[in-house]
N, C-alpha and C positions, 0 to 999 in steps of 0.2 A: 542819747543814741544807744542802740543795740549792737552788738556784734554778732554776726552769724557763726555758728558752731562748726560749719563745713568749710566755707571759702574766706572765713575771718575778716569780711568786709564790714562796715558799719553801715546801719540802715536806721531809718526814725523808730522810735518807741511805738508800741501799739501794733505791731505786725508780728503775726505768727510765722508768714511766710517771707523768706529772704528774697527781695526783689532781684537780686544778683544770680543766685544760683538755683532758687525755688527750694531750698532746704526747709522743712517745716519743724520747728522748735519743738512741737508737740508730738513729733512721731514717737511710736513706742520704742522701748530700749532696745538697742540690737542684741545686747546680753545683760542679764541682770548683774552680772558681776563686774562689768565695766565700771571705770569712774563716771559719774554724771556729768554730762556737758555742762559747762558752768562753773565746774569744780576750780578752785584756785589754788595754786602751790606755791611754795618758796615765798611766803610772806606777801602773797598778792601779785607777784610778779609774772606768773605764768597762768593763762587762762585756759583751761582744758577744753576742747572741743569733741568733735566725733572721732570714734575710733577707726583707724586705717585699717589694722590687721592684728591677729594674734597668734602666738605660737605657744609651745609647750611651757616657755618659761618667761614670757612676756607679752605685753600689750603695747602697740604703738598708736597714740593719738595725735590727731592734728591739735595745734595750740598756737597761743599768740604770746608774743613776749613784749610786755609793756615797756621795758627798758630800752630793748633794740627796735622796737615798734615795727616788728615784721612777724610773719608767719613761721613758725617753727614745727618740729615733730618733736614729741616726748615718748621716751620708751620707759614703761614701768616694769619692774621687776615684779613677776606674778607666776610662780611655778604653780600651776593648776593642781598638780597631783598631791602637794602637800599642804596647800594654803587656799585662803578663801576669804571673802569679805561678805558682810551682810549687805543684800541689795540697797542701795540708797546712800550707803556710808563710803568713807574713803579708807578707812583702817582695814588693813590686812591682818587676818588671824591664821596662825600655824595651826594645822588639825589636831596635833598632839605634842606633848612635851618630847616625845621620842623622836619627832622629826625636827626639832627646833635646830639642832646642830647642823643638819643637812640644809635646813633654810637659810640659816646665817652663813653657812659657807658659800652657798649659792650667790646670797647677796653679795658677799665680798668679792666673789669673781665677777659678777656683774659691774662692781665698781671699779674693779680692776681693768674691765675691757674698756670702760670710759676713759680711764687714765691712758691707756694705751693708744687709743685711736686719737684722743686729744692731740698727741704729739705730732699728728701729720696733718694738722690742719691747713696748712700751707700748699698742700698738694692737691691739684685740681681733680683727680682721680679717686680720692678717697673721702668718703663722707666726713664732713666737719662735725664735731663735737664741741658745743659751747659751755657746757656746764653740766655737772652732775652732784647729786644731793641725796640725803636720806630724810623721809617723813612718811607718815602714816604707817610705821613699821615696816616701811620697804623703802626701795631705792629708785631713783629716777636718772634718767640720761637724756639731756637736752641736745637734739641735733638739728642740723640744717634740714629744712622740709624739701624733699625731692619730688618734683613734679614729673611723673612718668610713669614706668613699670619696671618690674624685674625682667631681667635678661630671658629667663624662664616664660614669662608672659608674653614678652615680645617674639620669642622663637614661635610660640604658639600662634600669635597673631599673624605671623608670616606664613602661616600654613605649615607649621612643624619643622621647617629650617631655614636658614638665611642664605644670603648669598655669600661668595668667597669673600668679597670686599668687605662686607659687614663683619663676617667672622674674624678675619686677620685685623681689623680695626679695633674690634672690642678685645682680642686677645693682646694686643700690643698696648692698649690702655691699661688693662689689668696688669701685664708684666711691668709697665712703668710704675704703676702704684706698687707692686711687690719689690722692685728694686729698692725703693726707699725703706720699705718694711724690714727686708732682709739686712739692710746696711747695719741695723741696730740690733741684729741677732734675732729678731721675731719672727716667727713663722705663723702664718694665718691658720692652715690646717684645715679650712673649710670652704675652699673655693668651689663653687658649683653655680648653675645658672640663677640659683634662688638668692644668691648673695651678691649679685652683680646688678647694678640699676641703670636703667638706660633713662636719662632724662629728656625731656621734650626738647631742650635746647641742643641735644646732640651729645652731651657730655656722658661719659662713662664713669660710674662710682662704685667702687668697692666698698663693702660694708660687713657688718656682723662679725666682729673679731672676738666673739665669745668663746672660741676655741683656742685663740692663738696663744702660743707658748715661747718663752725664751729659749734658744737653742741650750742644749746640755743639761737642761732641767728636766724634772720627771715628766713625762708625757701620759696624759690619761688616754683612754680609748674613746675618743669623741669623732665622730665621721659621717659623712653622707655617703651611703651605698652608692657604686657605681663611678664615684669621683674620687674615691680615697686608695692611695698605693697600698700594697701589702704590709709595709713597715708600720703603717697606721693602725692596724688591726691588732697590733701588739704594744702593751705598756712599755715593753722592754726593746721595741724596735728603735733603732737609730733613726732620727727624723732630722731633716735640714732642708735647706732651699729646694733641694730637689723632690721634697714631698709635695710642695706647693706647685711645681713643674708639672707634676703627674696630673694634679687637679685641673691646671690650667688647659693641659692637652686633652683630658677628658672632657671638658666643657666645650673646647673647640670641636670636638669629635661630635658630640650631640648637636652642636650648632649646625654643622656642615650636612651631617647625614640624618638628623632627626631620629637617631637611635642611640639609646644609651648604652654606653659600654658595658661588657660584662663586667661583674664583680672581680677585682684584682685577685682575691683569693680563690675564686673558681678558675682564674686564668692560671694561677700557679699550679693547679692540678692538671689542667689541659688547656693551653692557650688556643682558641679559636676564634680570636678577635680579627674581623675582617678589616683591613686597611680602607680608609675612606675611599681612595682611588677604586678598590675592587667594588665598592658599592655603588659608587658614581664616578664613572670614567670621565666626567667633566672636571672633576676635582684633579688638579695637577699632581703629578707623581712626586714632584718636590714637596709640595704643601702636605701631601698624604704622609711622606717619610718623616717630615718635621713632627707631625703630630704623634706618629707611632713611636717616634724616638723619645719624645717627652713622656710617653705613657710605658715606657719599657718597664718590665716588671722588676729587674735589678737596677738599683738606683745609680750603680755606676755606669750603665749604658745610657741614662737619661742626660740632658743638659743639666750641667751642674749649677747654672745661674742664669738669671733672667737674660743677661746680655747674650749667652750662647743661644738661647732660644730665640730672642729678638733677631739676631744676625741671620738665623736659619729662616724665619719668616720673611725677611727682608731680602732673601736670595743673595747672601753675601758668602757664597760658596755652595758647593755640592753638599748635599745631605745624605748620608748612607742609611739605609732602612735598618731595623734591628739586626736582621738575620746577617746582613752585610758587615755590621759593625762587629757582630760576634765572630764571623769567619776571620776578619781583619785582625782581630785581638788573638784569635787562637792561632793563627799563623805565626804572629810574634811570640806567642808562647812556646811554639813548637821550634822556633829558631833558638829561643833562649834554651830550652831544654836540651836541643841537640848540642849547644855549646858546653853546657854543664855536662853531659855525659861524655863528650871528648875529653874534658878535663878529668873526668872518673877513669875512662879508659886509660889515661897516661899515668894515672896514680898507682896503678898496679893491681893485681888480682885480688889482693887483701881487702881493698876498698870495694871492688866490685861485689864481693860475697857479702860484705856488710850492708851495702846497697840492695842486694838481693832479699836478704833477710828483713830489713824494713819495709821492703816492697809486700813481702809476704804478710807481714803484720798489719798493713795498713790498705790492704784491697782483698776482695772476694775473689775465689776461683770460679771458672764456670761449673755450674751445678744445678740442679732442678730440686724444689723443696715443694712437699704437698703441704697444704694448708686447709684445715677443715675450720668451719665457724658455723654458729647457730643462728637461725633466723627466728627471731620471736614475733610475738603477736603482733607487732607494729609492721612486720616486714613480710615480704615474699622471699623465697630463695634467690631470686633475680636481684631485688634491691638490696638485699644483704650482701651478695656478691658484688655488686655495683658499688656499694659504699667501700667495700675493704678494697676494691680496685682504686676508688678514688684517694682513699687514706695511704695507700703504697704507691701513688705515681711518682713522688720524688725519688723513692728507692729504685723503682724500675728504671727510672731515667738515668740515675747515677750507676746503677749496677745491672746493665742490660745483659750481662753474662749469666745472671741468675734467673733461670725460668721458674715461675710461680704458679703452680696447678692449684686452684681454688675449689673446693667443695662446700657447698652451703646447704644446711640441712635444717628443716622445721625443728624449733627447739624441743618439742616434744618427742620427736623421734632421734634428736641429737643425743640426748641424755643417754638413751639405750645405746646408741651406736658408739659413742665414745667409750662407754664403760666396757662394752663389748670388745671393742679393739684393745683396750688396756687388758683386759683379761686374757686375749689371745696374743699379746705381745706385738701388735701390728699398729700402734700409734702413729699418725702422721708425725711429719718433722716438725710442724707448727700447728698451734691449735688453741682454740678458746677452752679452757679447763674449767670455767666456772661451775659447770655440772658434773665434774669428774668426781667419783666417790673417793674419799681421803685414802682409802686402802691401797689405792693405785698411785699415790704420789712417789713411791720409791721408783717409779719409772720415769720421772721427770728430770730434766738437766738443770742443775743450779746456774742461775742466769749472771754469772759472774762477768761474762763478756758484755752483757747489756749494762749491767751497772758500771763497768770500766768506761764504756762509751758515754754513759750520762754525765760521769764525773761530779758535776755540781748539782746537787738536788734542790738548791733554793728556788730554782723557776717553777717548782712542782709543789703542790700541796701533799702533805704526808709522807712524801718520800724520805725525809730525813728520819722518820721511824720505820723505814721499810724493814730493816733486818730485825727490829723488835715484832712487827706485824707478820712478816714472813720469814723466820729465822732460818729456814732452810733455803731460802732464795729461789724457790722453784714455779713461783707464780707471780706475774706482773700485772697489777690492775691498771687498766687504760682510764677509767673514769670511777664515779662513785654515786651512791643514791642516797637521799635523804628521806626519812620517814613523811609521809604527807597524808593526811586524812581528807579525802574529797567528799563533799557535801552535796547532796542532791538538792537542787533549787537554782533559783536565779543567781548568777554568779555575784551581782552586786550585794544582794541581800546574805548570801553565804559568806561573802569575803569581810563582812563588817567585824567579825573577830578572827584576826588572822592567826593568833596563836591560841590552841585550845589547852586550858589548865584542867587535866583530867586527873581524878583520884583512881578512877578504874573504868574499865570497859562497860560496866554496868550504867555509865552515864550517857552512853550512846544510845539514845532512844527516840523513837518515833511514839509519841503517846506514852503507854504504860510499858512498852515491850522493848528490848533491845532490838536495834535495827542496824545491822552491818554485815560486811562481808570482808575478807581478809585475802590479799595477795599471797599466793602459796610460798613465794620465795620469802616473804616477811613473817611468816607465822610464828617463828621463834623471836623475832624482834618485838613483835608487838605482845607477846607473853611476857617479855621481860619489862616493857614499858608500861603495861597496863594491868598486869597480873596474869598468873598461870592459867586462870580459867578462861581467858579471852578465847583461845583456840577451841576450848570445849563448848563454850557458848554459842561460837560461830558454828560449829559442827551441828548444833541442834537448829539454828537459823536455816542452815542449807538443807538438812533433811525435811524441814517443813516446807520448804519450796521445791522438794524433789531434786535437789542439786547435789552434785559432787564438790566437796568443800576445797579439794585441791585443784580443780579445774575450772570452778564457775564463780569465783570472786568477782571478777570484772562483770561479767554477765548478768549476775544478781542486781549490781549497782546500775548498769546500762539499761536494764529492764525495770528500774526503778521498784524493785523488789525490796530493796533496802535503802535507808537514808544515807549511810556513809559507808565509805569505802576505805579501809585501811591498807594502804599500798605505800608507794614511794614516787619519786620523781620521774621514774622511768615511763610510768602511765599517762602522763600529763598530754603528750601529742596525740596519743589515740583518743582520748576523752575531748580533746579540742576539735577532733574530726568527727567523732561520734555524737557527742552533746554539747555542740557550740553554745554558750550562755546559758547552759542548763546546770552547771556545777561551780562549787567554790573550793578554794584551796585553803587548807588551814593546816598549821604546823603543830606537833606536840610541843608542850612546853620546852623552851630552849635548853635549860639546864639537864633535861631528862633525855635530851635527844642523842641518838647514836648514828653513825654514818657506816654504810655497807659498802666496802669495795666492790666493784662490779666489771665486768668484762675482763676476767684473768686470763692471761695468756701465758703458754708454757712451750718448752721444746722437748721432744722426745729424748730420753737419755741414750736410745739405741740407734739413733741416726748416726750417718757418717759424719765425720769431723767437719767437712765443708758444708754439709746441710746444716748442723749444729751452728756453725758460725754466722751463715747468712741469716738463719732463722733469729738468732739473738740480734742481729744488726737491725733485721727488719721489725723487732719489737721496739728498738730504739726510736725508729723513723715514726712509729705510731704514737710516740709521746711528742712529736715535734707540734709546734703550734698549728701547722697547717692541717695535719691528720686529726688533731685534736677538735679543731674548729669543725671539720666534717663530721665527726663521732658525736660530739656534745653540742655544739651550736646549731649546726644545720640539720642533723638527723635526731637531735634530742634522744639519744640512747642513754645519756648518763651526764653527770655534770663532769666537766672536764678536769683532769688533774693539773694540767697547765694553769697556772696562776693567770696568765694573761687572758687565756680563753675562758676561765671561769669569770673573770671581769666582765668580759663580752656577753657571756651566757646570761649573768645577772641583768646587764643593760637591755639585752634584746628581749628577755621574758620578764621585764620590770613589773609588768601588772600583777603576776600571780608569784613569780618565783624569785623576785629581787632579794629574798631573805636567805637564799642559799649561800651567799658569801659570808654572811654572819654566822651561820651555822657551821660551815667548813673550818671556820678559824677557832671555833670553840668546843665543838662536840668531840665525843669519844669516837675513835674508829675500831671498827671490830677487826681481830687478827684472823690469820689463816684457819687457827684451830677453831675458833667461832665458827668461820663460814663453812668448815667440814661438819661441824656439829649441827649446823642449820639445815645442811643438805640431808642429813639422815633424819632430822627432826620432821621435816615435811613428808618424808617417806613413811 
C-alpha cells in the first residue's frame, strides 16, 4: 500500500494519482528547497508529505505519524536568508560561518517556542505540539494538523470583514487562550489574523508563539505592523498582558471593519484612528468602545487582563471610550491636586515659595521660538517641515504654551543662509547647525539643560562619549551616518561581497580606469579611508564628465557614468527610489570604518532665557524613541542614536543595511573638530 502525500490516506501500489484526493505523486516540486515528499524523520516515525506554507523562518509540511497513526503537521526551522539545502537532499547548510551563531540562536528560539506551546496542549484554543527534535542540521516541531484556514484568509473569504457574532466569538476564544498563557507570565506578542486559525469544525486555535517571551525578561523588537502597541517598538518598552490586549483589539478592529488600524507609532504622533462605530453605524457603541479601549495608546488605559476585556465584550457593565476615561481620570487628578494645594496653602508662605520655584524649574513659560532646518536632496521644504512637525508632536502636545515657528530651506541655500545669519548676529533660537562654519560656534549656547534632561545616556549610542566628541557641548547629533560604497548593477550581484577590503581608491575601477564619484559631505572621510589622492582622482573623473565634483557625485552614479558611488547611509532611500534593483550596498572594511554624526542641532546664545530653555527641551524630545523612529526608520535621514530605534532600523532595512548595528558598536566616531574641518575641506 502507498500513502498519499497530500491527504495521507492509503491506496494500492502502482498508482501515481491518489484515488481519494487526486494528488499526483509525480507533480513538479513546488520549491526545490523544500523537503522531498516521502522523506522520513525521527528514525522513520514521521513521513513528510506536501508543503502547506512557508515563511521567512520556517516551512510547514503535512505529515503522517506512524506511532499515533494519524495525520499531523511538521514545522521545519528554515531561515531562508541565512541557510539553504541542496535540492533533493534533507541537510540544511548555513551560507557562511559568519552567520552560524545567528542560525544556531534562531534554532534555539525555535525549540524554545515548541517547549512553551507544548505546555498548553490541554487547552482547546491553542495548537497542540506533540514533539520537537533536531535532525538534518536543523529542528522540527510536530503539531496537530489543523484543517481549515487562518483568520486572515477567513475574513477575506467573507468579503473583507465578518459579522459581529463571528468577531466577538473569535475574540473570546483568543482571550480564553491568552488567559492560560498569561497565567504563567508568558506574553504572546504577535497576535494578528495570520496567527489565529479557524478550523472546519468551528474551533478557534491560537498558534505561532515564536515571539513569545516571559514577563520581566529582555524583549526583542519582534512585531507585526498595525497590530503592535507602541511599547513593542522599543526593546526597553515595558510589556505585559496589556501588550497582547492591544493586538487582540486591533485584530477585532480589522475583522469588524475590514480596515487595518493605523500603526500605533503613527498614532502616537497624531491619533486619527476612527472608532468602529464611526466607520459602520451598525456596530454597537459599546462594542466599538470596548475595541478602542483595548487599543488605547497608553497601556494604563487599556484593559489590564483578559477577564476585563471579556467582561466588556459580554456587556457586563458600561464601557467608557478612551476620551471619557481620560476625562474621568483627569477629574480625579484635579481633585487630588486641589487637596494637595489646600495642604500647601495651610503650610505657610515659605512652602508656597518653594513650590513656585520647583514649578518654574519643571515647566516652560509661554514663548515663541524660531526653528530653521535644511531640506536635503531627499526632501522638499514641505516634507522636511512636516517631518519636523511629526517629530515634535509630543512636545507640542505637552507644552502648548510654546509656539514653534518653522522655516525649512533647501540645503544648498541653507548653508549660505545660516552662515549669513551668524555673521549678522541673527541666528534663530533653534536650528540645524550641521552646515554652520566653525568660526561661528562662539554664538552657540552650551546644551547643559538638554544634557540634564537626558540624565541617563545608556539608551543612546555614543552619548556616553558626548563631552569628548563635543567638548563645548554646543551641538547635539540626532543620528549618524556610516560610509557606504554603492555599486552600479543588479543588487543581487553587487551584494555578493558585502564588505569591500580596499587598499586604495585605485581599486575602484571599471575596466582599466577608476570609475567612482564621491558625496561632497564625505570627501574628507574617503580621503582618510582610501588615501589622500581619492578626492583628486575624483575631481579628474568629474571634469572628464563635465561635472562639478561638489554637486554632481550622486548624479554621475545615477546616470551610470561611474560604477561606484562613495557616500553614506543617507543616500540609500533616494537610490531605492531612483534606481530600484539596480545597485548594491557594500561597506568599507569594518576595522577601518568611521562614523559621522549628523543632523546636529544647536541653540542660539543670544536668544532670550525662555526661548533657550524651550529650545533645549525640544532637542531632548527629538531624541525620544518616537521622534527617532520618524527621523531614522520612517524617513531614513540617518541611523538613529536611540539604541531601540537603531535595532528597529537594522530589522526594517535588513536586506542591505543590517550591518549598521555591528558598525555602530565598533567603529570610531568623528568629533566636532573633525566635522568642522570636513566642512572647510569640501569648500
